[in-house]
C-alpha positions as CSV (number, residue, x, y, z in Angstrom):
1,X,134.6,105.6,132.0
2,X,133.3,104.9,128.6
3,X,130.0,103.2,128.3
4,X,130.3,99.8,126.6
5,X,127.6,99.6,123.9
6,X,126.5,96.0,123.0
7,X,126.8,95.2,119.3
8,X,123.6,95.3,117.4
9,X,121.9,91.9,116.7
10,X,122.2,90.7,113.1
11,X,119.9,89.1,110.7
12,X,120.0,85.2,111.2
13,X,117.7,82.6,109.6
14,X,118.2,79.3,111.2
15,X,115.0,77.3,110.2
16,X,112.8,77.3,107.1
17,X,110.3,80.1,107.2
18,X,107.9,79.5,108.9
19,X,109.7,77.4,111.4
20,X,108.0,74.5,113.3
21,X,107.0,76.7,116.3
22,X,105.4,79.3,114.1
23,X,103.7,76.7,112.0
24,X,102.1,75.4,115.3
25,X,101.0,78.8,116.2
26,X,99.6,79.6,112.8
27,X,97.4,76.5,113.1
28,X,96.1,77.8,116.5
29,X,95.5,81.3,114.9
30,X,93.4,79.7,112.2
31,X,91.1,78.0,114.6
32,X,90.4,81.0,116.8
33,X,91.3,84.4,115.2
34,X,89.1,86.0,112.6
35,X,90.4,85.2,109.1
36,X,90.0,88.9,108.2
37,X,93.0,89.7,110.4
38,X,96.0,88.7,108.2
39,X,99.7,88.3,108.5
40,X,102.3,89.5,106.1
41,X,105.2,87.4,107.4
42,X,104.2,83.9,108.5
43,X,106.1,83.8,111.7
44,X,105.2,84.6,115.2
45,X,107.5,87.2,117.0
46,X,108.7,86.4,120.6
47,X,111.0,89.4,121.1
48,X,112.4,92.5,119.6
49,X,115.0,95.1,120.1
50,X,115.9,98.2,118.2
51,X,115.6,97.2,114.6
52,X,115.7,93.4,115.0
53,X,112.7,91.1,115.6
54,X,113.1,87.5,116.7
55,X,110.5,84.7,116.0
56,X,109.7,81.8,118.2
57,X,112.1,79.6,116.2
58,X,115.1,81.8,116.9
59,X,115.1,83.4,113.4
60,X,116.2,87.2,113.4
61,X,114.7,89.6,110.9
62,X,115.7,93.1,110.1
63,X,112.5,95.1,110.6
64,X,111.9,97.8,108.1
65,X,108.2,98.1,109.1
66,X,108.2,99.0,112.7
67,X,104.6,97.9,113.1
68,X,103.6,100.2,110.4
69,X,105.7,103.1,111.7
70,X,104.9,102.6,115.4
71,X,108.2,101.6,117.0
72,X,110.0,104.6,115.5
73,X,112.3,105.0,118.4
74,X,113.2,101.3,118.3
75,X,111.6,98.1,119.7
76,X,111.8,97.9,123.5
77,X,113.6,101.2,123.7
78,X,115.4,101.2,127.1
79,X,114.1,104.5,128.3
80,X,110.5,103.8,127.2
81,X,110.7,100.4,129.0
82,X,112.0,102.0,132.2
83,X,109.3,104.6,132.1
84,X,106.6,102.1,131.6
85,X,107.8,99.9,134.4
86,X,107.8,102.8,136.8
87,X,104.4,104.1,135.7
88,X,102.7,100.7,135.9
89,X,103.7,100.5,139.6
90,X,102.2,103.9,140.3
91,X,99.1,104.3,138.4
92,X,97.5,102.2,135.5
93,X,94.3,104.0,135.0
94,X,91.9,106.7,136.5
95,X,90.4,108.3,133.5
96,X,91.8,111.8,133.1
97,X,88.4,113.2,132.8
98,X,87.6,112.1,136.4
99,X,90.9,112.4,138.3
100,X,93.7,114.0,136.1
101,X,97.4,112.9,136.3
102,X,100.6,114.8,135.3
103,X,102.0,112.7,132.3
104,X,98.9,113.7,130.2
105,X,99.6,117.3,130.7
106,X,103.3,116.8,129.9
107,X,102.6,115.3,126.7
108,X,100.2,118.2,125.7
109,X,103.1,120.6,126.6
110,X,105.4,118.7,124.4
111,X,103.0,118.7,121.6
112,X,102.3,122.5,122.0
113,X,106.1,122.9,121.7
114,X,106.8,120.6,118.7
115,X,103.9,120.9,116.4
116,X,104.2,123.4,113.6
117,X,103.5,127.1,114.4
118,X,104.1,129.4,117.5
119,X,100.4,130.1,118.2
120,X,98.6,129.0,121.3
121,X,97.7,125.2,121.1
122,X,95.8,122.7,123.2
123,X,95.6,118.9,123.0
124,X,93.6,115.9,124.1
125,X,94.3,112.3,123.8
126,X,92.6,109.0,122.5
127,X,93.9,105.5,121.7
128,X,94.4,105.3,118.0
129,X,95.0,107.1,114.7
130,X,91.5,106.4,113.6
131,X,90.1,108.1,116.9
132,X,92.3,111.1,116.4
133,X,90.9,111.7,112.9
134,X,87.3,111.2,114.1
135,X,87.7,113.7,116.9
136,X,89.6,116.2,114.6
137,X,86.5,116.1,112.3
138,X,84.3,116.5,115.3
139,X,86.1,119.5,116.6
140,X,86.2,121.0,113.1
141,X,82.4,120.7,112.6
142,X,81.7,122.1,116.1
143,X,83.9,125.1,115.5
144,X,82.7,126.0,112.0
145,X,79.1,124.8,112.4
146,X,79.5,123.2,108.9
147,X,79.0,119.5,108.0
148,X,81.1,118.6,104.9
149,X,84.5,116.9,105.2
150,X,87.0,117.0,102.4
151,X,90.0,114.7,101.8
152,X,92.2,114.2,98.9
153,X,92.8,111.1,96.6
154,X,95.1,108.3,97.7
155,X,94.6,109.1,101.3
156,X,94.2,106.7,104.1
157,X,92.8,107.7,107.5
158,X,91.5,104.7,109.3
159,X,89.1,101.9,109.8
160,X,86.1,103.4,111.7
161,X,83.0,104.1,109.9
162,X,83.8,107.7,109.3
163,X,87.6,107.1,108.5
164,X,86.9,104.2,106.2
165,X,84.6,106.6,104.2
166,X,87.4,109.1,104.1
167,X,89.9,106.6,102.7
168,X,90.5,106.7,98.9
169,X,89.9,103.1,98.3
170,X,87.3,100.9,99.9
171,X,89.1,97.5,99.4
172,X,90.0,96.1,101.9
173,X,88.9,98.7,104.4
174,X,85.2,99.3,103.7
175,X,84.1,96.8,101.0
176,X,80.7,95.3,101.9
177,X,80.5,97.3,105.2
178,X,78.1,100.0,104.3
179,X,76.3,102.2,104.7
180,X,79.2,104.6,105.0
181,X,79.3,108.0,106.6
182,X,77.7,111.0,104.8
183,X,79.1,114.3,103.8
184,X,82.5,113.0,102.9
185,X,84.0,114.4,99.7
186,X,87.1,113.3,97.8
187,X,89.2,115.9,95.9
188,X,92.3,115.5,93.6
189,X,95.5,116.2,95.5
190,X,99.1,116.4,94.4
191,X,100.9,113.4,93.1
192,X,103.8,114.9,91.1
193,X,104.7,111.5,89.4
194,X,101.2,111.0,88.0
195,X,99.9,114.6,87.3
196,X,103.0,116.5,86.6
197,X,101.5,119.7,88.3
198,X,103.3,122.3,90.2
199,X,102.2,122.9,93.8
200,X,100.3,126.0,92.8
201,X,98.7,124.2,89.8
202,X,97.7,121.3,92.0
203,X,96.3,123.5,94.7
204,X,94.2,125.4,92.1
205,X,92.7,122.1,90.9
206,X,91.9,121.0,94.5
207,X,90.2,124.3,95.2
208,X,88.2,124.4,92.1
209,X,87.0,120.9,92.7
210,X,86.0,121.8,96.4
211,X,84.3,125.0,95.4
212,X,82.2,123.4,92.6
213,X,81.5,119.9,94.0
214,X,81.3,120.7,97.7
215,X,80.7,124.3,98.2
216,X,82.8,126.3,100.6
217,X,79.9,127.4,102.7
218,X,79.3,123.8,103.7
219,X,82.9,122.7,104.2
220,X,84.1,122.3,107.9
221,X,87.5,120.8,107.2
222,X,90.1,119.5,104.7
223,X,92.0,116.6,106.1
224,X,95.5,115.8,104.4
225,X,98.5,113.7,105.1
226,X,101.5,115.7,104.4
227,X,103.1,112.7,103.1
228,X,100.5,110.0,102.2
229,X,101.2,106.6,103.9
230,X,99.0,103.8,102.6
231,X,98.7,105.7,99.3
232,X,102.4,105.0,98.7
233,X,104.5,107.8,100.5
234,X,103.3,110.3,98.0
235,X,105.2,113.6,98.6
236,X,103.2,116.7,97.4
237,X,104.8,119.2,95.1
238,X,106.5,122.3,96.8
239,X,104.0,125.0,97.7
240,X,100.8,122.8,97.6
241,X,100.1,122.5,101.3
242,X,100.8,126.1,102.2
243,X,98.5,127.2,99.3
244,X,95.8,125.0,100.6
245,X,96.1,126.4,104.0
246,X,95.9,129.8,102.8
247,X,92.7,129.0,100.9
248,X,91.3,127.3,103.9
249,X,92.0,130.1,106.3
250,X,90.4,132.6,103.7
251,X,87.3,130.5,103.5
252,X,86.9,129.6,107.2
253,X,87.8,125.9,106.6
254,X,89.8,124.1,109.3
255,X,92.8,122.4,107.7
256,X,93.9,119.2,109.5
257,X,97.3,117.5,109.1
258,X,97.0,113.7,109.5
259,X,100.5,113.0,110.9
260,X,99.6,109.7,112.3
261,X,102.3,107.9,110.0
262,X,104.4,110.8,109.1
263,X,104.9,112.5,112.5
264,X,107.2,112.0,115.5
265,X,110.6,112.4,113.8
266,X,109.8,109.8,111.1
267,X,110.8,112.0,108.2
268,X,113.7,114.0,109.7
269,X,111.4,116.7,111.1
270,X,109.4,116.1,114.3
271,X,106.3,116.6,112.0
272,X,106.4,116.2,108.2
273,X,104.4,119.4,107.8
274,X,107.5,121.3,108.8
275,X,109.2,120.2,105.6
276,X,106.6,122.1,103.5
277,X,106.4,125.3,105.5
278,X,102.8,124.3,106.5
279,X,101.3,125.3,109.7
280,X,98.0,123.3,110.0
281,X,95.1,124.4,112.2
282,X,95.0,120.9,113.7
283,X,97.7,118.2,113.9
284,X,96.9,114.5,114.5
285,X,99.5,112.2,116.1
286,X,99.6,108.5,116.8
287,X,101.7,105.5,115.9
288,X,105.3,106.5,116.9
289,X,104.2,108.9,119.8
290,X,104.5,106.3,122.6
291,X,107.2,103.9,121.5
292,X,104.8,101.0,120.9
293,X,102.0,101.8,123.4
294,X,98.5,102.9,122.2
295,X,98.1,106.6,122.2
296,X,96.9,109.3,119.8
297,X,96.6,113.0,120.0
298,X,94.7,115.9,118.6
299,X,96.5,119.2,118.8
300,X,95.3,122.5,117.5
301,X,94.8,126.1,117.7
302,X,93.4,126.8,121.3
303,X,90.3,128.7,120.0
304,X,89.4,125.7,117.8
305,X,90.0,123.2,120.5
306,X,88.2,125.2,123.1
307,X,85.0,125.6,120.9
308,X,83.8,122.2,122.1
309,X,81.6,122.2,125.2
310,X,82.8,120.6,128.5
311,X,82.4,116.8,128.3
312,X,82.3,116.9,124.5
313,X,85.8,115.2,124.2
314,X,87.1,112.2,126.0
315,X,87.1,108.4,126.3
316,X,87.7,105.8,128.9
317,X,91.3,104.7,127.9
318,X,92.3,107.9,126.0
319,X,95.6,109.3,127.3
320,X,96.2,106.3,129.6
321,X,98.9,107.0,132.2
322,X,101.2,104.2,131.1
323,X,101.0,105.3,127.4
324,X,101.5,108.9,128.4
325,X,104.6,108.0,130.5
326,X,106.0,106.0,127.5
327,X,105.3,109.1,125.3
328,X,107.2,111.3,127.8
329,X,110.2,109.0,127.4
330,X,109.9,109.4,123.6
331,X,109.9,113.2,123.7
332,X,112.7,113.5,126.2
333,X,114.8,111.5,123.7
334,X,113.5,113.7,120.7
335,X,114.9,116.7,122.5
336,X,118.1,115.1,124.1
337,X,119.2,112.8,121.4
338,X,118.5,114.4,118.0
339,X,116.1,111.7,116.7
340,X,115.5,114.0,113.6
341,X,119.2,113.7,112.9
342,X,118.9,109.9,113.0
343,X,116.1,109.9,110.5
344,X,118.2,112.1,108.2
345,X,121.1,109.7,108.7
346,X,118.9,106.9,107.5
347,X,118.0,108.8,104.4
348,X,121.7,109.6,103.7
349,X,122.5,105.9,103.7
350,X,119.4,104.3,102.3
351,X,118.3,106.6,99.4
352,X,121.6,106.1,97.5
353,X,121.2,102.3,97.8
354,X,117.6,102.6,96.6
355,X,118.7,104.7,93.7
356,X,121.3,102.2,92.8
357,X,118.5,99.6,92.6
358,X,116.5,101.9,90.4
359,X,119.6,102.2,88.1
360,X,119.6,98.4,87.7
361,X,115.9,97.9,87.5
362,X,114.0,100.3,85.2
363,X,110.7,98.9,86.8
364,X,111.4,101.3,89.8
365,X,109.9,104.3,88.2
366,X,110.5,106.6,91.4
367,X,112.3,106.6,94.7
368,X,110.6,109.1,97.0
369,X,110.0,110.1,100.6
370,X,111.9,111.8,103.3
371,X,113.9,110.7,106.3
372,X,113.1,107.2,107.5
373,X,109.9,107.2,105.4
374,X,111.1,106.1,101.8
375,X,109.4,104.1,99.1
376,X,109.9,102.8,95.6
377,X,107.1,102.6,93.0
378,X,107.1,99.8,90.6
379,X,105.8,100.2,86.9
380,X,106.3,97.9,84.0
381,X,108.4,100.1,81.6
382,X,106.8,98.5,78.5
383,X,103.1,98.5,79.4
384,X,102.9,101.1,82.1
385,X,101.1,98.6,84.3
386,X,101.7,98.5,88.1
387,X,104.0,95.7,89.3
388,X,102.7,94.0,92.5
389,X,105.1,94.7,95.3
390,X,103.8,91.7,97.5
391,X,106.0,89.0,95.9
392,X,109.0,91.1,96.5
393,X,108.1,91.6,100.1
394,X,107.4,87.9,100.6
395,X,110.8,86.9,99.1
396,X,112.5,89.4,101.4
397,X,110.8,88.0,104.4
398,X,111.9,84.6,103.6
399,X,115.6,86.0,103.6
400,X,115.2,87.8,106.9
401,X,113.9,91.3,106.1
402,X,110.4,92.5,106.9
403,X,109.4,95.1,104.3
404,X,105.9,96.6,103.8
405,X,103.9,97.3,100.8
406,X,101.6,100.2,99.9
407,X,100.1,102.2,97.1
408,X,96.7,102.5,95.6
409,X,97.8,100.0,93.0
410,X,99.7,97.9,95.6
411,X,103.0,98.5,93.6
412,X,105.0,100.3,96.3
413,X,107.5,99.0,98.6
414,X,107.7,101.3,101.7
415,X,110.5,101.5,104.2
416,X,109.8,102.5,107.7
417,X,112.8,101.5,109.8
418,X,113.2,102.4,113.4
419,X,115.7,105.3,114.1
420,X,117.9,102.8,116.0
421,X,118.7,100.9,112.8
422,X,122.5,100.9,112.1
423,X,124.1,101.7,108.7
424,X,125.2,98.1,108.4
425,X,121.7,96.8,109.0
426,X,120.4,99.1,106.3
427,X,122.9,98.0,103.7
428,X,122.2,94.4,104.6
429,X,118.6,94.8,104.3
430,X,118.7,96.7,101.0
431,X,121.0,93.9,99.7
432,X,118.3,91.3,100.5
433,X,115.6,93.4,98.9
434,X,117.8,93.8,95.8
435,X,118.0,90.0,95.5
436,X,114.3,89.7,96.2
437,X,113.5,92.3,93.6
438,X,115.7,90.7,91.0
439,X,114.2,87.2,91.5
440,X,110.6,88.4,91.6
441,X,111.0,90.4,88.5
442,X,112.8,87.7,86.6
443,X,110.0,85.2,87.5
444,X,107.2,87.6,86.4
């Protein structure tokens, strides 16, 4: 008997945006929620499934943001929901460092199998990407006995004191919130559109900077996103990351892949590092790992991970059994359902549509990314000035498509659809974005 698959929900705007129920909730939010917590689309979401989110007024939006790459497997994925329901009735918390449980170990096994490289690996779990970065740095410092931490320009690593210091730009993540962490050093990376350098040339530039401005003898780790997220989905030149890993290994520096946004099948490889032939010493995962539940992991070479003394790693909620059960369901689908193939399908459908937009609009200076992690950068062809992406995103939202912005100069539209999005939904969404782009550029 053939399973009957329900048709995917479609985009549908039935009220003005925001509708009356969202407006009422926005007024309540204004009274009791800190104003520093923004909203991009002025609606309140009541439910979501796969690639469609539905607000409290019954408007349905195609979601190209996935909660900034979290619901990669799709909103309310059936197998994740089933796993969570089962787990919540068995065990909600015990603290793994006190009384362990099997799902935590199972996720560590999955990460050992799926992160780049065939060396022995170990993992431990925390709640968020920022925590994963913090702990990756802690481990690297402990292992090397060195203090300095290096990152590259246009990077984003989180909102804690350490990670907001590691970010390339202080606004809005760190402005006025100092003093910031010490011993953090920023170096030029690889941004082919802007620097025009080959991977080898960009690596030589980064290495020279680190040798002269930091000093290798003090450098514990180099933390890099294989594809930069908030920086604008910057894809490094071929050869850059392996060259930097070779330099790090030769100089006793731990090289860390921040795969918080680019990992878990987002790019058509389980981890984006695989696209570049890069085998990092440590890999940081979060966002899409647990299908919408808070979980993050640090996975690395066993000798590096085991350099930390007993009790030196942990946290009350890290590796919560419910989140781990959700992550098990995600990895089961990675292995059974070819989720990387779905990300590759999305690129096959979406990239030509974005290329067509670029042909019509010279303001799109580049279409870039991999898999279901794509972006367009907007530059005024006459002045060379960045074109703000926010008005385009806002116009698309009013027309039923949620799309995020990014970029150091806020001039990038980034696309992070769930792997459950259909080809028709992609086409409809890009059609909406095309209209938003045309209207915004004509009004500028």
